C-alpha positions as CSV (number, residue, x, y, z in Angstrom):
1,X,35.5,31.0,-15.4
2,X,36.4,27.7,-13.8
3,X,33.7,25.4,-12.9
4,X,33.1,24.4,-9.3
5,X,34.5,20.9,-9.9
6,X,37.6,22.3,-11.6
7,X,38.3,24.7,-8.7
8,X,37.7,22.0,-6.1
9,X,40.0,19.6,-7.9
10,X,42.7,22.3,-8.2
11,X,42.4,23.0,-4.4
12,X,42.8,19.3,-3.6
13,X,45.8,18.9,-6.0
14,X,47.6,21.9,-4.4
15,X,46.9,20.5,-1.0
16,X,48.3,17.1,-2.0
17,X,51.5,18.5,-3.4
18,X,51.9,21.0,-0.4
19,X,51.4,18.1,2.0
20,X,54.0,16.0,0.1
21,X,56.4,18.9,0.7
22,X,55.5,18.9,4.4
23,X,56.2,15.2,4.6
24,X,59.6,15.5,3.0
25,X,60.7,18.3,5.3
26,X,59.2,16.6,8.4
27,X,61.1,13.4,7.7
28,X,64.3,15.4,7.2
29,X,63.8,16.9,10.6
30,X,64.1,13.5,12.3
31,X,66.5,11.9,9.9
32,X,69.5,13.4,11.7
33,X,68.7,11.3,14.7
34,X,70.0,8.2,13.0
35,X,72.4,9.8,10.6
36,X,74.4,12.0,13.1
37,X,77.0,9.3,14.0
38,X,77.7,8.6,10.3
39,X,77.9,12.4,9.6
40,X,80.3,12.9,12.4
41,X,82.5,10.0,11.1
42,X,82.4,11.5,7.6
43,X,83.6,14.8,8.9
44,X,86.4,13.2,11.0
45,X,84.7,13.9,14.4
46,X,84.8,11.1,17.0
47,X,81.9,10.3,19.3
48,X,83.8,12.1,22.1
49,X,83.3,15.3,20.1
50,X,79.5,15.2,20.2
51,X,79.3,18.7,21.6
52,X,81.0,20.1,18.5
53,X,78.4,18.3,16.3
54,X,75.4,19.8,18.2
55,X,75.3,22.9,15.9
56,X,74.2,20.4,13.2
57,X,71.0,20.0,15.2
58,X,70.7,23.5,16.6
59,X,71.4,25.1,13.2
60,X,68.4,23.3,11.6
61,X,66.2,24.3,14.6
62,X,67.4,27.9,14.3
63,X,66.5,28.1,10.6
64,X,63.2,26.3,11.2
65,X,62.0,28.7,13.9
66,X,63.6,32.0,13.6
67,X,62.0,33.3,10.4
68,X,58.7,31.4,10.7
69,X,56.6,34.5,11.5
70,X,58.2,36.4,8.6
71,X,57.4,33.6,6.2
72,X,53.9,33.3,7.5
73,X,53.4,37.1,7.0
74,X,54.9,36.9,3.5
75,X,52.4,34.2,2.6
76,X,49.6,36.5,3.7
77,X,50.9,39.2,1.4
78,X,52.1,37.4,-1.7
79,X,50.1,34.2,-1.6
80,X,50.7,30.7,-0.4
81,X,52.1,29.2,-3.6
82,X,55.1,31.6,-4.0
83,X,56.1,31.1,-0.4
84,X,55.7,27.3,-0.6
85,X,57.9,27.3,-3.8
86,X,60.4,29.6,-2.2
87,X,60.6,27.4,0.9
88,X,61.1,24.3,-1.2
89,X,63.9,25.9,-3.2
90,X,65.6,26.9,0.1
91,X,65.1,23.4,1.5
92,X,66.6,21.8,-1.6
93,X,69.5,24.4,-1.7
94,X,70.3,23.6,1.9
95,X,70.2,19.9,1.2
96,X,72.7,20.3,-1.6
97,X,75.1,22.3,0.7
98,X,74.7,19.6,3.3
99,X,75.2,16.7,0.9
100,X,78.4,18.2,-0.5
101,X,79.8,19.7,2.7
102,X,83.4,18.7,3.5
103,X,83.6,20.8,6.7
104,X,81.5,21.2,9.8
105,X,80.9,24.9,9.1
106,X,79.4,24.3,5.6
107,X,77.3,21.4,6.9
108,X,75.8,23.6,9.6
109,X,75.2,26.3,7.1
110,X,73.4,23.8,4.8
111,X,71.2,22.5,7.7
112,X,70.3,26.1,8.7
113,X,69.2,26.9,5.1
114,X,67.3,23.7,4.9
115,X,65.6,24.4,8.2
116,X,64.6,27.9,7.0
117,X,62.8,26.3,4.0
118,X,61.4,23.3,5.8
119,X,59.9,25.4,8.6
120,X,57.9,27.6,6.4
121,X,56.1,24.8,4.6
122,X,53.8,23.9,7.6
123,X,52.1,27.3,8.3
124,X,51.8,28.1,4.6
125,X,50.1,24.7,3.9
126,X,47.8,25.2,6.9
127,X,46.9,28.7,5.6
128,X,46.3,27.2,2.2
129,X,43.6,24.9,3.7
130,X,41.9,28.0,5.1
131,X,42.1,29.6,1.7
132,X,40.5,26.7,-0.1
133,X,38.0,25.4,2.4
134,X,35.3,27.2,4.4
135,X,35.4,26.9,8.2
136,X,32.8,24.1,8.3
137,X,34.8,21.9,5.9
138,X,38.4,22.6,7.1
139,X,38.7,19.9,9.8
140,X,39.6,16.9,7.6
141,X,42.1,18.8,5.4
142,X,43.8,20.1,8.5
143,X,43.9,16.6,9.9
144,X,45.5,15.4,6.7
145,X,48.2,18.1,6.8
146,X,49.0,17.6,10.5
147,X,48.9,13.8,10.1
148,X,51.3,14.0,7.2
149,X,53.6,16.2,9.3
150,X,53.6,13.7,12.2
151,X,54.1,10.8,9.8
152,X,57.4,12.3,8.9
153,X,58.6,11.6,12.4
154,X,57.9,7.9,11.8
155,X,59.3,7.6,8.3
156,X,62.4,9.9,8.8
157,X,64.4,7.6,11.1
158,X,63.4,4.5,9.2
159,X,64.3,5.6,5.7
160,X,67.3,7.5,7.0
161,X,68.7,4.3,8.6
162,X,68.1,2.4,5.4
163,X,69.9,5.0,3.2
164,X,72.8,5.3,5.6
165,X,73.2,1.5,5.5
166,X,72.9,1.1,1.7
167,X,74.4,4.3,0.2
168,X,75.8,6.6,2.9
169,X,74.6,9.6,4.7
170,X,75.1,12.1,1.9
171,X,72.4,10.4,-0.2
172,X,69.8,11.3,2.4
173,X,70.2,14.9,1.5
174,X,70.7,14.4,-2.2
175,X,67.3,12.6,-2.4
176,X,65.7,15.7,-1.0
177,X,66.5,17.6,-4.2
178,X,64.4,15.6,-6.8
179,X,61.6,15.2,-4.2
180,X,61.4,18.9,-3.7
181,X,61.6,19.5,-7.5
182,X,58.6,17.2,-8.0
183,X,56.6,19.2,-5.4
184,X,57.5,22.5,-7.0
185,X,56.4,21.3,-10.4
186,X,53.1,20.0,-8.9
187,X,52.4,23.3,-7.2
188,X,53.2,25.2,-10.4
189,X,50.4,23.4,-12.3
190,X,47.2,25.4,-12.1
191,X,44.0,24.9,-14.0
192,X,43.5,27.8,-16.3
193,X,40.2,29.1,-17.5
194,X,39.9,29.2,-21.3
195,X,40.5,32.8,-22.6
196,X,40.0,34.3,-26.0
197,X,43.2,34.9,-27.8
198,X,44.4,38.5,-27.7
199,X,46.2,39.3,-31.0
200,X,47.9,42.3,-29.4
201,X,49.4,40.4,-26.6
202,X,52.8,38.9,-27.4
203,X,54.4,38.3,-24.0
204,X,57.4,36.0,-24.5
205,X,58.7,33.3,-22.1
206,X,61.8,34.3,-20.1
207,X,64.3,32.0,-22.0
208,X,67.4,34.1,-21.1
209,X,66.4,34.1,-17.5
210,X,65.9,30.4,-17.5
211,X,69.3,29.8,-19.1
212,X,71.1,32.0,-16.6
213,X,69.3,30.3,-13.7
214,X,70.2,26.8,-15.1
215,X,73.9,27.8,-15.5
216,X,74.0,29.3,-12.0
217,X,72.5,26.3,-10.3
218,X,74.5,23.8,-12.2
219,X,77.8,25.6,-11.7
220,X,77.1,26.0,-8.0
221,X,76.2,22.3,-7.5
222,X,79.3,21.2,-9.4
223,X,81.5,23.5,-7.4
224,X,80.2,22.1,-4.1
225,X,80.0,18.5,-5.1
226,X,83.5,18.6,-6.8
227,X,83.1,15.3,-8.7
228,X,86.5,13.5,-9.0
229,X,86.2,13.3,-12.8
230,X,86.3,17.1,-13.0
231,X,88.2,18.1,-9.9
232,X,91.1,15.8,-10.6
233,X,91.2,16.4,-14.4
234,X,94.2,17.9,-16.0
235,X,92.2,20.6,-17.7
236,X,89.0,20.9,-15.7
237,X,90.9,20.7,-12.4
238,X,91.8,24.4,-12.9
239,X,88.1,25.2,-12.2
240,X,88.4,23.7,-8.7
241,X,91.6,25.4,-7.5
242,X,90.7,27.8,-4.7
243,X,91.6,31.4,-5.2
244,X,91.5,32.1,-1.5
245,X,92.8,29.6,1.1
246,X,93.1,25.9,0.5
247,X,91.6,22.6,1.6
248,X,88.0,21.5,1.6
249,X,86.5,24.1,4.0
250,X,85.0,27.5,3.0
251,X,87.7,27.9,0.4
252,X,85.5,25.8,-2.0
253,X,83.4,28.9,-2.4
254,X,86.3,30.7,-4.0
255,X,87.0,28.3,-6.8
256,X,86.4,29.5,-10.4
257,X,83.5,27.1,-10.8
258,X,81.8,28.5,-7.6
259,X,82.4,32.1,-8.8
260,X,80.9,31.2,-12.2
261,X,77.8,30.0,-10.4
262,X,77.6,33.2,-8.3
263,X,78.1,35.4,-11.3
264,X,75.4,33.6,-13.3
265,X,72.9,33.9,-10.4
266,X,73.7,37.5,-9.9
267,X,73.2,38.2,-13.6
268,X,69.9,36.3,-13.4
269,X,68.7,38.6,-10.6
270,X,69.7,41.7,-12.6
271,X,67.9,40.4,-15.7
272,X,64.8,39.6,-13.8
273,X,64.8,43.1,-12.3
274,X,65.1,44.7,-15.7
275,X,62.4,42.6,-17.3
276,X,59.6,44.6,-19.0
277,X,56.1,43.8,-20.2
278,X,57.4,42.0,-23.3
279,X,59.1,39.2,-21.2
280,X,57.3,37.4,-18.4
281,X,59.9,37.1,-15.7
282,X,60.5,33.9,-13.8
283,X,60.7,35.8,-10.5
284,X,58.9,39.0,-9.6
285,X,62.1,40.6,-8.3
286,X,60.9,44.2,-8.9
287,X,58.1,43.8,-6.3
288,X,60.3,42.3,-3.6
289,X,61.4,45.5,-1.9
290,X,57.8,46.7,-1.7
291,X,56.6,43.4,-0.3
292,X,59.4,43.3,2.3
293,X,58.6,46.8,3.4
294,X,54.9,45.7,3.9
295,X,55.9,42.8,6.2
296,X,57.9,44.9,8.7
297,X,61.4,43.5,8.0
298,X,63.0,45.2,11.1
299,X,60.4,43.6,13.4
300,X,61.0,40.3,11.8
301,X,64.8,40.6,12.4
302,X,64.2,41.4,16.1
303,X,61.8,38.5,16.5
304,X,64.3,36.2,14.7
305,X,67.1,37.4,17.0
306,X,65.0,36.7,20.2
307,X,64.0,33.2,18.9
308,X,67.6,32.4,17.9
309,X,68.8,33.2,21.5
310,X,66.1,30.9,22.9
311,X,66.9,28.1,20.4
312,X,70.7,28.2,21.1
313,X,70.2,28.5,24.8
314,X,68.1,25.4,25.1
315,X,69.3,23.2,22.2
316,X,73.0,23.3,23.2
317,X,72.6,22.7,26.9
318,X,74.3,19.8,28.7
319,X,71.3,18.6,30.7
320,X,73.5,16.5,33.0
321,X,74.9,19.8,34.5
322,X,72.6,22.7,33.6
323,X,69.1,23.7,32.6
324,X,70.3,26.1,29.9
325,X,73.5,26.5,28.0
326,X,76.6,28.0,29.5
327,X,76.2,30.9,27.1
328,X,72.8,31.8,28.8
329,X,74.2,34.8,30.7
330,X,74.8,36.4,27.3
331,X,71.9,35.0,25.3
332,X,69.1,35.7,27.8
333,X,69.9,39.5,28.1
334,X,70.2,39.6,24.4
335,X,66.8,37.9,24.0
336,X,65.2,40.4,26.5
337,X,66.7,43.4,24.7
338,X,65.4,42.0,21.3
339,X,61.9,41.4,22.8
340,X,61.8,45.0,24.3
341,X,62.9,46.5,21.0
342,X,60.3,44.4,19.1
343,X,57.6,45.6,21.4
344,X,58.7,49.2,20.8
345,X,58.8,48.6,17.0
346,X,55.4,47.0,16.9
347,X,53.8,50.0,18.6
348,X,55.3,52.4,16.0
349,X,55.3,50.3,12.8
350,X,52.8,51.2,10.1
351,X,52.2,47.6,9.3
352,X,53.6,45.6,12.3
353,X,54.8,42.1,11.9
354,X,52.8,40.9,14.9
355,X,49.4,42.3,13.9
356,X,47.3,42.6,17.0
357,X,44.4,40.9,15.2
358,X,46.5,37.7,15.2
359,X,47.2,38.0,19.0
360,X,44.1,39.5,20.5
361,X,41.4,36.8,20.0
362,X,41.1,34.5,23.0
363,X,41.2,31.4,20.8
364,X,44.4,32.6,19.2
365,X,46.5,33.4,22.3
366,X,45.0,30.4,24.0
367,X,46.2,28.2,21.3
368,X,49.7,29.6,21.5
369,X,49.8,29.1,25.3
370,X,48.5,25.5,25.2
371,X,51.0,24.7,22.4
372,X,53.9,25.8,24.7
373,X,52.7,23.4,27.4
374,X,51.8,20.5,25.0
375,X,55.1,20.8,23.3
376,X,56.9,20.3,26.6
377,X,55.0,17.1,27.2
378,X,55.4,15.8,23.7
379,X,59.2,16.3,23.7
380,X,59.6,14.5,27.1
381,X,57.9,11.5,25.6
382,X,60.0,11.5,22.4
383,X,63.2,11.7,24.4
384,X,62.6,9.6,27.5
385,X,60.6,6.6,26.2
386,X,63.7,5.3,24.4
387,X,65.8,6.0,27.5
388,X,63.3,4.0,29.5
389,X,63.6,1.1,27.1
390,X,67.4,1.2,27.1
391,X,67.4,1.2,30.9
392,X,65.1,-1.8,31.2
393,X,64.6,-4.4,28.4
394,X,67.0,-3.1,25.7
395,X,70.3,-2.1,27.5
396,X,72.4,-2.7,24.4
397,X,70.1,-2.0,21.5
398,X,69.3,1.4,20.2
399,X,67.1,-0.2,17.5
400,X,65.0,-2.0,20.1
401,X,64.5,1.2,22.0
402,X,63.5,3.0,18.8
403,X,61.0,0.3,18.1
404,X,59.3,1.0,21.5
405,X,59.0,4.7,20.6
406,X,57.6,3.7,17.2
407,X,54.4,2.5,19.0
408,X,54.0,6.1,20.2
409,X,54.9,7.7,16.9
410,X,52.5,5.7,14.7
411,X,49.6,6.7,16.9
412,X,50.2,10.5,16.5
413,X,49.3,10.8,12.8
414,X,46.3,8.5,13.3
415,X,45.1,10.8,16.1
416,X,45.7,13.8,13.8
417,X,43.4,12.4,11.1
418,X,40.8,11.6,13.7
419,X,41.0,15.0,15.2
420,X,40.5,16.6,11.8
421,X,37.5,14.4,11.2
422,X,35.9,15.4,14.5
423,X,36.1,19.1,14.0
424,X,34.4,19.3,10.6
425,X,32.0,21.7,12.2
426,X,33.3,24.8,14.0
427,X,32.7,24.9,17.8
428,X,34.1,21.5,18.6
429,X,37.7,22.5,18.8
430,X,37.8,22.9,22.6
431,X,36.2,19.6,23.4
432,X,38.3,17.6,20.9
433,X,41.6,19.2,21.8
434,X,40.9,19.0,25.5
435,X,39.9,15.3,25.2
436,X,43.0,14.5,23.3
437,X,45.3,16.2,25.7
438,X,43.5,14.7,28.7
439,X,44.0,11.2,27.1
440,X,47.7,12.0,26.8
441,X,47.8,13.2,30.4
442,X,46.3,10.0,31.6
443,X,48.7,7.9,29.6
444,X,51.7,9.9,30.8
445,X,50.5,9.6,34.4
446,X,50.5,5.8,34.1
447,X,53.9,5.9,32.5
448,X,55.2,7.8,35.5
449,X,54.5,4.6,37.5
450,X,56.1,2.1,35.1
451,X,58.1,-0.7,36.7
452,X,61.3,-2.1,35.2
453,X,59.1,-4.9,33.7
454,X,56.5,-2.6,32.2
455,X,57.7,-3.0,28.6
456,X,58.1,-6.7,28.8
457,X,54.8,-7.7,30.5
458,X,51.8,-9.0,28.5
459,X,48.1,-8.7,29.0
460,X,46.2,-11.9,29.5
461,X,45.7,-13.6,26.1
462,X,47.3,-10.8,24.1
463,X,50.7,-10.5,22.5
464,X,51.3,-7.0,24.0
465,X,51.2,-5.4,27.4
466,X,49.5,-2.4,29.0
467,X,52.6,-0.3,28.2
468,X,51.9,-0.6,24.5
469,X,48.3,0.6,25.0
470,X,49.5,3.5,27.1
471,X,52.1,4.5,24.5
472,X,49.5,4.4,21.7
473,X,47.0,6.3,23.9
474,X,49.6,9.0,24.6
475,X,50.5,9.4,20.9
476,X,46.9,9.3,19.8
477,X,46.0,11.9,22.3
478,X,48.7,14.3,21.2
479,X,47.7,13.8,17.6
480,X,44.0,14.3,18.3
481,X,44.7,17.8,19.6
482,X,46.7,19.2,16.6
483,X,44.0,19.8,14.0
484,X,41.5,21.4,16.5
485,X,44.1,23.8,17.7
486,X,44.9,24.9,14.2
487,X,41.2,25.1,13.3
488,X,40.5,27.3,16.3
489,X,43.2,29.7,15.3
490,X,42.1,29.9,11.7
491,X,38.5,30.5,12.8
492,X,39.5,33.3,15.2
493,X,42.0,35.2,13.1
494,X,41.1,37.2,9.9
495,X,42.0,35.5,6.7
496,X,44.6,38.1,5.8
497,X,46.6,36.9,8.8
498,X,46.2,33.1,8.6
499,X,49.9,32.6,7.5
500,X,51.2,34.6,10.5
501,X,48.8,32.9,13.0
502,X,49.7,29.3,12.0
503,X,53.4,30.2,12.0
504,X,53.0,31.4,15.6
505,X,51.4,28.0,16.5
506,X,54.4,26.2,15.1
507,X,56.8,28.5,16.9
508,X,55.0,28.1,20.3
509,X,55.1,24.3,20.0
510,X,58.8,24.2,19.0
511,X,59.8,26.6,21.8
512,X,57.7,24.6,24.3
513,X,59.5,21.4,23.2
514,X,63.0,22.9,23.6
515,X,62.3,24.6,27.0
516,X,60.2,21.8,28.4
517,X,62.7,19.0,27.8
518,X,65.6,21.0,29.2
519,X,63.7,21.9,32.4
520,X,62.1,18.5,32.9
521,X,65.4,16.7,32.3
522,X,67.2,18.9,34.7
523,X,64.6,18.2,37.4
524,X,64.7,14.5,36.7
525,X,68.4,14.4,36.9
526,X,68.4,16.2,40.2
527,X,66.2,13.5,41.6
528,X,68.5,10.8,40.1
529,X,71.6,12.4,41.7
530,X,69.8,12.6,45.1
531,X,68.8,8.9,44.8
532,X,72.3,7.9,43.7
533,X,74.0,9.6,46.6
534,X,71.8,7.5,49.0
535,X,72.9,4.2,47.4
536,X,75.1,2.1,49.7
537,X,78.7,1.4,48.6
538,X,78.9,-1.5,46.0
539,X,81.1,-3.5,48.4
540,X,78.3,-3.6,50.9
541,X,75.8,-4.9,48.4
542,X,78.0,-7.2,46.3
543,X,79.6,-10.4,47.7
544,X,83.4,-10.8,48.0
545,X,83.9,-7.0,47.9
546,X,83.1,-6.7,44.2
547,X,82.4,-3.3,42.8
548,X,79.7,-4.4,40.4
549,X,77.0,-7.1,40.6
550,X,73.4,-7.6,39.5
551,X,72.1,-6.5,42.9
552,X,73.9,-3.2,42.7
553,X,73.0,-2.7,39.1
554,X,69.4,-3.1,40.1
555,X,69.7,-0.3,42.6
556,X,71.3,2.0,39.9
557,X,68.4,1.1,37.6
558,X,65.9,2.0,40.3
559,X,67.6,5.4,40.7
560,X,67.5,5.9,36.9
561,X,63.8,5.0,36.8
562,X,63.0,7.6,39.5
563,X,64.5,10.2,37.1
564,X,62.4,9.0,34.2
565,X,59.3,8.8,36.4
566,X,59.8,12.4,37.3
567,X,60.1,13.4,33.7
568,X,56.9,11.6,32.8
569,X,55.1,13.1,35.7
570,X,56.3,16.5,34.7
571,X,55.1,15.9,31.1
572,X,51.7,14.8,32.5
573,X,51.5,18.1,34.4
574,X,52.3,20.0,31.2
575,X,49.7,18.2,29.1
576,X,47.2,18.5,31.9
577,X,47.7,22.2,31.8
578,X,47.4,22.2,28.0
579,X,44.1,20.3,28.3
580,X,42.7,22.8,30.8
581,X,43.7,25.7,28.5
582,X,42.1,24.0,25.6
583,X,38.8,23.6,27.4
584,X,38.8,27.2,28.8
585,X,40.3,29.2,25.9
586,X,39.4,27.4,22.7
587,X,35.6,27.6,23.4
588,X,33.9,29.5,20.5
589,X,32.8,33.0,21.4
590,X,31.3,35.6,19.1
591,X,31.6,34.7,15.4
592,X,35.1,35.9,14.5
593,X,36.1,37.6,11.3
594,X,38.1,34.6,10.3
595,X,35.0,32.3,10.6
596,X,32.8,34.8,8.7
597,X,35.3,35.0,5.9
598,X,35.7,31.2,5.7
599,X,32.0,30.6,5.9
600,X,31.3,32.9,2.9
601,X,33.7,31.1,0.6
602,X,33.7,27.6,-0.9
603,X,36.4,25.5,-2.4
604,X,35.0,26.0,-5.8
605,X,35.8,29.7,-6.0
606,X,39.1,29.9,-4.1
């Protein structure tokens, strides 16, 4: 038996490595913000082809959101560690494809695979906290996880800009591979209780499986990277001659080197399937069909299809002309059909994906609802604070505008840690989350009245102005609400559904961000166009009949500020609604099954 101290230390170590994985994936989410121009240049796309490059962003979001419920449900069935390791492998694999891509199609595929892996890390890690800590001690670990997740939004653009400058954009994704490997190794280390040797037990390590896996991975990476020393060699160059098509697009997958990698990986899977009790397999392939049958794979496919339609409809929109994408007349009916089929499937499935026990508790569906509203307000701040800075004090500096947003971003993880510390005891979730969202609402309301000099003004005797305080307050408020929302869900939902429940929290927040920013931006732009149409002709404002002058530019800036004020006001309404939902729906009711399960267990025995 493990001692209490050994078990507690193992829980903290697993949480540390899982949180490191969350940090790496979170930073990767935001790194494209600064790397996208360099990526487009590397693929031969000019800045005038930005719309063609948008699948780079939407592909990652699609992978991030679409299979989250399935991954959460899988973690409930097979355990957190296998899902965390699988997600990290997918994340690293997608990063390799992205780093080696020579065509837009391969790059989008790589980002989609990376998003699939990166998205599953957050709910599995949050559920890991619930597995290892009882309800009364979860607050601070939840705050650590959510704080680390939000810290990625700060570090991602910073280290991404540094790497693009020093080594090129491909190295951003190459570095993900060793980082993910370190986390996988750390998660694989488990304290083992001392056992008496069993002379009759002679289970061997899976050396053939390891060799096949190593050959498959190495050959695949070499095929995609195509180093010049091999691809241009007189002898080795034969391994890089495409058997189908030509060029640097999808045809690279038909080279002998790529086919060798696929053959080795296929043989590895067959070997693992045939493994008997004499060899301990690296992967439990035999049990995979049974596990997939238990998690309602058809239901997961229908939900993924519905979420995919939402992601594409709102992430590819041109906000200057439309609220949702031009493909919405096709995507929206498809999403409706998928939702209807999903509802039919869930009523008839023996083990439905969306178990009613994860949806029925008031604290659970209340958390999903408030995350939709809070996500809309959060995304509006992330997008429009830099626009405000560019429109006022940093008209020609993207770096200066990003520095303004940094004041908001730094406060989010600080608020997340504080929120976790404040909900160490169950029952405080509603008050803490409501207070945080109310603080964000107040800050966004003041931002809706910012003048053109708001970011440059200073408070008496201080090196900063009121706008800095308001930005920090908004970020801190958003962060303060994250851990209490997750704690409320984990307390309300049975332990067997923690992975599913936390994945739905992440899905709700992401969908709220996508839908909210599209709607708020469309409303704000409508107000801008109305104000712009009322502007007098430039010749009437400027002297000597000029078409541009400081006076007219001031009128244009005022019209743009009306748009941004509208977006901030709309964001304040969204967060105000989220605060009300938190106070009304996160209040503790009867002791739930999730709380009872958590309260009976301690980190020493998990």
